[in-house]
DRENMITOR-402348 format. One record per residue: residue number from 1; x, y, z of N, C-alpha, C in turn; residue in three letters; chain. Coordinates in nm, 3 decimals. Atoms other than C-alpha are relative to their C-alpha. Layout:
<recs>
  seq      npx      npy      npz     capx     capy     capz      cpx      cpy      cpz  type  mol
  NUM        X        Y        Z        X        Y        Z        X        Y        Z   ALA    A
...
</recs>
This chain:
<recs>
  seq      npx      npy      npz     capx     capy     capz      cpx      cpy      cpz  type  mol
    1    0.011   -0.138   -0.046   -0.543   -0.870   -1.502    0.138    0.066    0.000   MET    A
    2   -0.133   -0.060    0.009   -0.195   -0.769   -1.614   -0.007    0.123   -0.088   ARG    A
    3   -0.009   -0.121    0.082   -0.128   -0.421   -1.737    0.135    0.000   -0.069   SER    A
    4   -0.128   -0.013    0.067    0.153   -0.319   -1.967    0.100    0.077    0.083   GLY    A
    5   -0.086   -0.082   -0.085    0.296   -0.104   -1.688    0.100   -0.087    0.074   ARG    A
    6   -0.106    0.073   -0.071    0.626   -0.219   -1.540    0.039    0.067    0.130   GLU    A
    7   -0.037   -0.078   -0.119    0.676    0.057   -1.279   -0.120    0.081    0.044   VAL    A
    8    0.115   -0.069   -0.057    0.417    0.210   -1.046    0.046    0.101    0.105   PHE    A
    9   -0.019   -0.089   -0.114    0.418    0.519   -0.825   -0.104   -0.040    0.104   ASP    A
   10    0.091    0.045   -0.106    0.220    0.501   -0.500   -0.146    0.010   -0.041   GLU    A
   11    0.139   -0.014    0.045   -0.102    0.628   -0.659   -0.039   -0.109   -0.097   GLY    A
   12    0.027    0.105    0.097   -0.081    0.382   -0.945   -0.004   -0.137    0.067   GLN    A
   13   -0.001    0.128   -0.072    0.005    0.095   -0.710   -0.128   -0.017    0.080   ALA    A
   14    0.125    0.006   -0.078   -0.289    0.177   -0.482   -0.118   -0.025   -0.092   ALA    A
   15    0.109    0.019    0.096   -0.519    0.203   -0.781   -0.003   -0.143   -0.052   SER    A
   16   -0.010    0.138    0.051   -0.397   -0.132   -0.913   -0.059   -0.099    0.100   ARG    A
   17    0.051    0.089   -0.105   -0.483   -0.295   -0.579   -0.141    0.037    0.045   LEU    A
   18    0.132   -0.051   -0.040   -0.805   -0.091   -0.542   -0.006    0.027    0.149   ARG    A
   19   -0.006   -0.042   -0.140   -0.701    0.046   -0.206    0.029    0.150    0.002   VAL    A
   20   -0.034   -0.143   -0.009   -0.671    0.408   -0.086    0.152    0.020    0.003   PRO    A
   21   -0.143   -0.031   -0.002   -0.331    0.571   -0.135    0.050    0.004    0.144   VAL    A
   22   -0.041   -0.005   -0.140   -0.321    0.632    0.241    0.027   -0.140    0.055   ALA    A
   23   -0.022    0.138   -0.046   -0.351    0.256    0.300    0.133   -0.052   -0.054   ALA    A
   24   -0.128    0.042    0.058   -0.060    0.191    0.062    0.115    0.059    0.082   TRP    A
   25   -0.106   -0.066   -0.077    0.150    0.445    0.253    0.016   -0.063    0.138   ARG    A
   26   -0.006    0.061   -0.133    0.060    0.294    0.592    0.062   -0.139   -0.007   TRP    A
   27   -0.049    0.137    0.012    0.142   -0.056    0.466    0.151   -0.007   -0.019   ALA    A
   28   -0.145    0.000    0.019    0.498    0.044    0.380    0.071   -0.002    0.134   ILE    A
   29   -0.064   -0.010   -0.132    0.584    0.128    0.743    0.029   -0.134    0.066   GLY    A
   30   -0.025    0.129   -0.065    0.536   -0.219    0.893    0.054   -0.108   -0.093   PRO    A
   31   -0.057    0.097    0.093    0.673   -0.389    0.581   -0.100   -0.087   -0.073   GLY    A
   32    0.099    0.076    0.077    0.344   -0.520    0.439    0.021    0.021   -0.149   LEU    A
   33   -0.043   -0.031    0.136    0.461   -0.352    0.121    0.148    0.034    0.010   VAL    A
   34   -0.142   -0.032   -0.006    0.835   -0.350    0.057    0.028    0.145   -0.038   PRO    A
   35   -0.043   -0.134    0.040    1.018   -0.022    0.022    0.011    0.005   -0.152   ALA    A
   36   -0.010   -0.018    0.145    1.029    0.120   -0.328    0.125   -0.071   -0.052   ALA    A
   37   -0.111    0.081    0.050    1.247   -0.112   -0.534    0.054    0.045   -0.135   ASP    A
   38   -0.044   -0.044    0.132    1.281    0.075   -0.864    0.066    0.138    0.007   VAL    A
   39   -0.051   -0.135   -0.019    1.365    0.422   -0.737   -0.083    0.065    0.107   GLY    A
   40    0.079   -0.067   -0.104    1.233    0.675   -0.490   -0.149    0.007   -0.036   PRO    A
   41    0.145   -0.003    0.020    0.857    0.623   -0.462   -0.049   -0.078   -0.121   GLY    A
   42    0.038    0.078    0.117    0.847    0.366   -0.743    0.021   -0.149    0.026   ARG    A
   43   -0.002    0.144   -0.024    0.768   -0.005   -0.727   -0.012   -0.076   -0.132   TRP    A
   44    0.010    0.087    0.118    0.809   -0.283   -0.980   -0.136   -0.069   -0.002   SER    A
   45    0.126    0.072    0.014    0.510   -0.470   -1.113   -0.001   -0.123    0.091   ARG    A
   46   -0.006    0.121   -0.083    0.627   -0.783   -0.927   -0.037    0.031    0.145   ALA    A
   47    0.030   -0.037   -0.139    0.610   -0.605   -0.590   -0.148    0.035    0.014   VAL    A
   48    0.141   -0.041   -0.008    0.269   -0.451   -0.661   -0.091   -0.122   -0.011   VAL    A
   49    0.085    0.118    0.017    0.123   -0.780   -0.782    0.010   -0.096    0.118   GLU    A
   50   -0.016    0.089   -0.115    0.260   -0.964   -0.477   -0.067    0.055    0.126   ALA    A
   51    0.061   -0.062   -0.118    0.098   -0.720   -0.233   -0.141   -0.055    0.021   ALA    A
   52    0.132    0.050   -0.037   -0.212   -0.845   -0.050   -0.091    0.119    0.028   ASP    A
   53    0.085   -0.117   -0.019   -0.488   -0.584   -0.089   -0.068    0.005    0.138   PRO    A
   54    0.066    0.001   -0.132   -0.665   -0.694    0.232    0.098    0.039    0.111   GLU    A
   55   -0.100   -0.037   -0.100   -0.344   -0.664    0.435    0.031    0.149   -0.009   ALA    A
   56   -0.025   -0.143    0.018   -0.285   -0.319    0.285   -0.114    0.081    0.061   VAL    A
   57    0.115   -0.069   -0.061   -0.639   -0.209    0.382    0.006   -0.007    0.152   ARG    A
   58   -0.006    0.018   -0.145   -0.592   -0.350    0.732    0.106    0.088    0.063   ALA    A
   59   -0.105   -0.087   -0.052   -0.273   -0.147    0.775   -0.055    0.139    0.029   ALA    A
   60    0.059   -0.132   -0.020   -0.480    0.170    0.744   -0.099   -0.003    0.116   LEU    A
   61    0.104    0.007   -0.106   -0.760    0.057    0.977    0.062    0.000    0.139   ARG    A
   62   -0.061    0.010   -0.133   -0.526   -0.024    1.267    0.044    0.134    0.055   GLY    A
   63   -0.049   -0.128   -0.053   -0.343    0.307    1.310   -0.108    0.106    0.012   PRO    A
   64    0.106   -0.100   -0.007   -0.652    0.517    1.238   -0.086   -0.025    0.123   VAL    A
   65    0.083    0.034   -0.116   -0.859    0.333    1.498    0.071    0.027    0.130   GLY    A
   66   -0.077   -0.021   -0.122   -0.580    0.363    1.752    0.005    0.145    0.039   ALA    A
   67   -0.007   -0.143   -0.030   -0.590    0.741    1.725   -0.133    0.060    0.038   GLY    A
   68    0.136   -0.050   -0.029   -0.960    0.770    1.801   -0.012    0.047    0.144   GLY    A
   69    0.020   -0.051   -0.137   -1.107    0.925    2.115    0.002   -0.113    0.103   PRO    A
   70   -0.005    0.098   -0.109   -1.049    0.747    2.443   -0.131   -0.002    0.075   ARG    A
   71    0.120    0.012   -0.083   -1.333    0.615    2.649    0.043   -0.063    0.132   THR    A
   72   -0.026    0.064   -0.129   -1.334    0.523    3.013    0.089    0.070    0.091   GLY    A
</recs>
Protein backbone atom coordinates (compact mmCIF):
# COMPACT_ATOMS: atom_id res chain seq x y z
CA MET A 1 0.00 0.00 0.00
CA ARG A 2 2.80 2.40 -0.86
CA SER A 3 2.14 5.42 -2.97
CA GLY A 4 4.69 7.27 -5.05
CA ARG A 5 4.18 10.34 -2.86
CA GLU A 6 7.10 11.33 -0.64
CA VAL A 7 5.57 14.40 1.05
CA PHE A 8 2.04 14.82 2.42
CA ASP A 9 0.05 17.84 3.56
CA GLU A 10 -2.45 17.31 6.40
CA GLY A 11 -5.32 16.44 4.06
CA GLN A 12 -3.25 13.93 2.14
CA ALA A 13 -1.87 12.41 5.34
CA ALA A 14 -5.36 12.04 6.81
CA SER A 15 -6.61 10.52 3.58
CA ARG A 16 -3.70 8.08 3.53
CA LEU A 17 -4.61 6.91 7.05
CA ARG A 18 -8.37 7.06 6.32
CA VAL A 19 -9.03 9.38 9.22
CA PRO A 20 -10.73 12.80 9.30
CA VAL A 21 -8.45 15.80 8.83
CA ALA A 22 -9.66 17.09 12.21
CA ALA A 23 -8.38 13.89 13.85
CA TRP A 24 -4.97 14.37 12.23
CA ARG A 25 -4.85 17.94 13.56
CA TRP A 26 -5.86 16.86 17.08
CA ALA A 27 -3.24 14.09 17.07
CA ILE A 28 -0.43 16.58 16.47
CA GLY A 29 -1.08 18.41 19.76
CA PRO A 30 -0.34 15.54 22.16
CA GLY A 31 2.45 14.21 19.92
CA LEU A 32 0.63 11.17 18.51
CA VAL A 33 1.74 12.56 15.17
CA PRO A 34 5.09 14.35 15.10
CA ALA A 35 5.26 17.97 14.04
CA ALA A 36 5.67 18.54 10.33
CA ASP A 37 9.13 17.30 9.40
CA VAL A 38 9.48 18.42 5.78
CA GLY A 39 8.29 22.01 6.04
CA PRO A 40 5.35 23.94 7.42
CA GLY A 41 2.31 21.64 7.29
CA ARG A 42 4.16 18.89 5.41
CA TRP A 43 5.11 15.40 6.57
CA SER A 44 7.40 12.80 5.09
CA ARG A 45 6.07 9.45 3.98
CA ALA A 46 7.97 7.77 6.84
CA VAL A 47 6.10 9.83 9.45
CA VAL A 48 2.70 9.26 7.83
CA GLU A 49 3.28 5.52 7.47
CA ALA A 50 4.43 5.26 11.10
CA ALA A 51 1.28 6.95 12.43
CA ASP A 52 -1.28 4.68 14.09
CA PRO A 53 -4.70 5.40 12.54
CA GLU A 54 -6.58 4.19 15.64
CA ALA A 55 -4.55 6.46 17.92
CA VAL A 56 -5.19 9.37 15.55
CA ARG A 57 -8.96 8.69 15.62
CA ALA A 58 -8.88 8.40 19.41
CA ALA A 59 -7.21 11.82 19.66
CA LEU A 60 -10.31 13.37 18.12
CA ARG A 61 -12.81 11.44 20.25
CA GLY A 62 -11.26 12.51 23.56
CA PRO A 63 -11.32 16.30 23.23
CA VAL A 64 -14.69 16.36 21.48
CA GLY A 65 -16.33 14.26 24.18
CA ALA A 66 -14.80 16.41 26.89
CA GLY A 67 -16.51 19.49 25.47
CA GLY A 68 -19.99 18.01 25.58
CA PRO A 69 -22.80 19.16 27.85
CA ARG A 70 -22.40 18.59 31.56
CA THR A 71 -24.78 16.43 33.50
CA GLY A 72 -25.38 16.36 37.20
